[in-house]
N, C-alpha and C positions, 0 to 999 in steps of 0.2 A: 611647306608648313601649313597646317589647316588654320583658317581664320576662326575667331571666336564665334562668328555667326554660323559657320559650318558645324561647330560642336553643339551649339544651341539647337540647330535644326535636327541634328542627329538625336539629341536627347528627346526632343518633341516626338520624333518618329517612334523611338523606343517606348515612350510612355503610351502613345496611341496603340502600339501593338499589344502592350500588356493589358490596357483597358479592354481591347477587343477580345483578348484571350480570357479575361476573368469576368467580364460583365455579361449581361443577359444572355449572350450566346451560349456560354458555359454556365448553366444554371447553378447557383450556389447550393451546394449539398449540405446543409446544416446551418443556415443563417440563424443566429441567436435572436429569438423573438421576445425574450423576456429576461430580466436580470434579477439578481438576488436583492434582498432587502438590506437593512442596516447601512452599509457603506455605499450602496448603489441607489440610483434614482428610482423613486417610487413609480415613476411613469413607465418604467420598463418591467414592472412586476406583473405576473399573472397571480392575482391575489386569491386566497382561499376564502370560502364563505360557508358558514362561519366556522372558526376553529372548533374542534380539531378536524373538521371534514377535509380540509386541504383541497388542492386541485383534483379534479376527477381523472381517473385513469383513462376514461374514454377520450378526454381532450388530448391527452398525451399520445394516445394510440392513433387518433385521427390525424393529427398534425404530423406525427412521426411518419405516417405513410406518405405524406407530401414532401418528406425530406427536410422537415423543419425541426429544429431543436426548441423545445418548450421548457421553460424554467419556472419553478414556483416554490412555495413553501409547504412543508408538511409537518404536522405535529405527531410525534411518535406515540403510538398506543401500546398498551401492555403486551399485546400478543405479537407485536411487530418484531421482525429480525431484519438485519441489513439486507439479506438476500430477498426476503419477501417484499420489502419496500422497493428495492431496485427492480424486481420483476414486475411489480405493479405499474411502474412508470416507464418501463421499456429500456432500462439501462442494466448495468452490471454492478454487483456489490463493490468491487474494487474501484470502479469509476465514481460512485457516489461517495465512497469513503475518501477518495482523493479530493473531490470537490469540497467536502466538509472538513477535511484534515482531521478525521476521527482517530484518536489515539488507540481506540479499541473497537473490535467488531461488535461488542455488546452495546445495544442502544438503551438510552435512558428514557422511560416514558415521560412525556411532556416536553422533551427536547424538540426544538424546531430545526428541521433539516432543509437544505436546498436540494430539491429533487429536479431531475431532468431526464429526458430520453436520450438515446444515442450512446455510442461507445466512445467515451472521451471524458474530459473533465473541464470544469469552468476555471478560468484564470482571470484574476484582476490585474490589469496593467499597472505596473509600479513606476515610480520615478527613481532613476538611478543616475548618480553623478550629475544631478541638476537638470535632467531631461527625462521625458517619458520613454519607456522602452519602445523599440521599433518592432515591426513584424519580423525583421531579420534577427534581432536579439532573442526574441521569444522562440522563434523556430529553431535557432541554433541550440538554445538551452535544452529544448525538449526533443531534439533530433527529428524535427519535421522539415519538410520543404516549405520555404516561404510562400510559394505559389499555392500549395495545399492549404496552408493556414489562412491565406487571404480568401481563397475560394470558399472554405468552410464557414467563413463569417461574412460572406457577401461584401468584402472590401474591394474598393476600386484598385485597379492595377497601379495607380499612382502611389499607393501605400508601400509598394515595393521599392520605390525610388526615394521616398522621403522618410527620414528618420523621425520626423516630428508629426507623422500622420496620426498616431494613436494618442488618446488622452489618458493621463494617469487616472485610475479609478474606473475606467471602462472595462467591460467584461468580454472576454473572448472564449470561444469553445475550442479546445484543443483536441482534435479527433485522434482516437486510439491511445491517447496519453493517460497514464495512471501512475500514481506514486507508489514507491515500494515501502511497505511498512514492516517493521520487525516486531512481531507480537511476543517474541521470546527474548530473554536476556541470558547472558552467560550464568550458569549455576554456580560457578566458582570465580573468585576474583582473579584478575590477571594484570600484571604490570609489564611495562616495556622491558625487554631483555629476558623475560621469563618464558620458558617453553610452554606453549599453549596446549598442544596436542602431541602425545607420544605415539598414539596409534590411531589411524583413521578408520573410516567406514569402508568395508570391502574385504577382499581376500588378503590374507597375511599369514605369516608363519607364526603359529601359536607359541607364545613365550615359554610355556611349560611343557606342552606335548611335542613341540618341534615338528609339527605337521601343518600343512596349509589348510586353513579353515576360514570361513567367512566371519569377519568381525562385525557384529550387528550394531555397533555404536562408536562413540569417540572415547578415548582414554585421555584424561586431563590430569597430568601429574601436579600434585600440590602437597604441601607439608601435611603430615598426619595431624588431624584435629582442625584443619582449616574449615571454615563454615561452608556448607552446601545450601544453596537457596533455590526456591522454586523458580523455574524458568518462566512460568506463567501462572496466573491464578487458576485454581482448580480444586479438586477434591481428592483426598487420599483414599485410594482403593486397596492399597496393600502397604503394610509396614512391618517388616520382620525379616526372618532368615529364609533365603531361597538358594540352596545348592551353591553352584559356582559363583553366583552373584554376591554371596555373603549377606550382609545386612543390606536390605533393599527397600526403597520407597518407590511406589508407583503412584503418579498423579494422573487423574483423568481431567481433560480440558474440554472446551466446547468442540462440537463436531466429532466427538468421540476420540480425538487424538490423545494419546497417553505419553508421558515422559517417565523414564526409568532412571533411578539413581542408585548405582551399585557399589559394592566394596566399602560401605560406610563403616566407620568405627563407632558411631553412635547415631541413634535415631531420635529426633525431637518431635515427632508427630505420631498420630495413631490413625488407624483406618476410620474413615467417616469424617475426619477433620476437613474443614474448608480452609484453604490457604490462599494468601494473596501473593501476587508476583513479588519476588524478592524476599519472601519470608523464610526464615531459617527452618530447614527440615531435617538437617543432620550434619555430620562431620566427616571429612575425608578420612579414609582408612585403607586397609589392605585385607579386609575380611574376605572369606571365600577363596577362590583361585586367583591370587594376585601376587605379583613379584615385588611389589612395593606400593607405597601409598599413592593412590590416585582415585579420581572419580570416573566410573564407567557410566556414560550418559547415552541413553537411547531415546528415539522417538518412534512410536508405533501408531498405525492407523486403527480405525475402529474394529478391523478384522484381525488385528494382531500382527500384521506385516510390518517389518522394520523399514524405516525411512532414513535417508541420509540426514543426520542432524545439522550438517553444515548449511543446508537449505533453509533451516529455521533460525539458526543462530547468527549467520553472517550475511 
């Protein structure tokens, strides 16, 4: 049986090994050198001077080459897009969106964003069950290796042994992590127990012609007259009758993506209208080539190629 002193000695050796592995010998690849404003310490901020100039892109580029993550504030201008801001500061649009928890990719002029370089997102340590989260807690939640998370933030190897190493409110950089946002909503209501999709995207046996054909969208069976709503804000570019689609509405969204709503029994918009997400645009029907009331929903890119709607809705 091992004595307590033996166990303590073993723990000390393990801690020493981890410190040797993570400290100066293995250079921290993305130590956070600055933190966000508001809930974070002003001492950690790389401040902009004066607004709306924001931190210079040169600063981010220079320190980025040294493997350092730089964080600052940036005030959105009229001509800015999420992609242009991310590119300016050496990150990606999905990463900046995740850091700022933006509900939409559309930026509001005058809004202040947290900007940073590097592919990853900023995360504020929270208190759960009466104690701050540990490195292991956060790594497990975001599918990271604890050692990688510690190295990315220049943390001592001891942080892997102690659950109380992190302080609530402190900021970590989570390398390669980004949140998944759904910019689209279901165009028709659905309740538990109801059939959501009757025919998916891809090859199928055509219900009328009885031959195999590629189905370019999703069929969602709903009662005739059920409301059909815009899956995303956009502009109506077509509203009328189109062959097998019957009564059809086509909406154009940002980045040239279009959504199609076919077999409608009624249309409540007209070409040129601007619609908000969730706005009523028509009613479920069986116009055109349809065997029963349902919504035929498609997503197409700017070149007219069909895309799998499931990737946008679910």
